[in-house]
N, C-alpha and C positions, 0 to 999 in steps of 0.2 A: 731223752724219753721222759714224759711227765710222770710224776709220782702217782701211784694209785692210792686212793683213800680206802684202804682195806686192812682190817685187822686179820692177821692170818688165822686167828682162833675164832673169829666172829663171822657174822654174815657179810656178804660182799659189799653191801651198802648199809649205812646207818638206818635204823628203823624210822627215824624221824626226818628223813631226807627231804620230805615234801614241805616241811614247815616254812622254809624261806623261799619256796618256789613261786614264781609269778611269770606271767607272759607280758607283764608291763602294760596291762590294759586299764589300769586305774585312772590314767589321765585322758582316756578316750571319751569322746562324746557318746551319747546313747546310740546314735547311728553307727559309730565306729565299732562299738561293742556288738551291735546286732550284726554287722558285716563279718566280724571275726567269727561269731557263732554260725553264720550261714556258711562261711568258708569251711569251718570245721565239719559241719554237717555234710557238705558236699564231699569232702575228703573221706569221711567215714563211709558214706554211701559208696563211693568209688572203691575203697579198699575192701568192703565186705559184699560187693555186688555178686560175686561168684558164690559166696556162701548163702545169700538170700535166694539164689536160684536152685539150690540143692533141695531135694525132697525132704520133708520132715521125717525124722526117725519114727518107726512103727509105734514106739511107746508114746510119743507125742500125738500121733494120729489117733491112737486108741483113747487117750485121755480126752481129746477134743470130741471124739464120737460119744463118749460117756456123758460129757457135759451137754452136748446137743440133745441127747436122749432125755436128760433130766428136764430140759426146757426152762431152766432158771435164768431167763434173760432179763437184764435190767430194762426199765422203761426208757424210752427215748430221752425223756427229760433228765434222767439220772446220768446220762453219758456226757 
């Protein structure tokens, strides 16, 4: 069984565990990097599709209603 990198008195993972992390995309072309991002986007959409279909919580609906009532909309050019 592999050793676990865990200090029994500390957090389960080191706080800086992401510092050396990479998906190895540094050598990819711009098209390759774009494709990785597209695939990631598709996977995230797939994973969260059910969540996106759920109705917004009442507190969010109320906030949106208040913002609409204020009428502070940005101009089309600002978007």
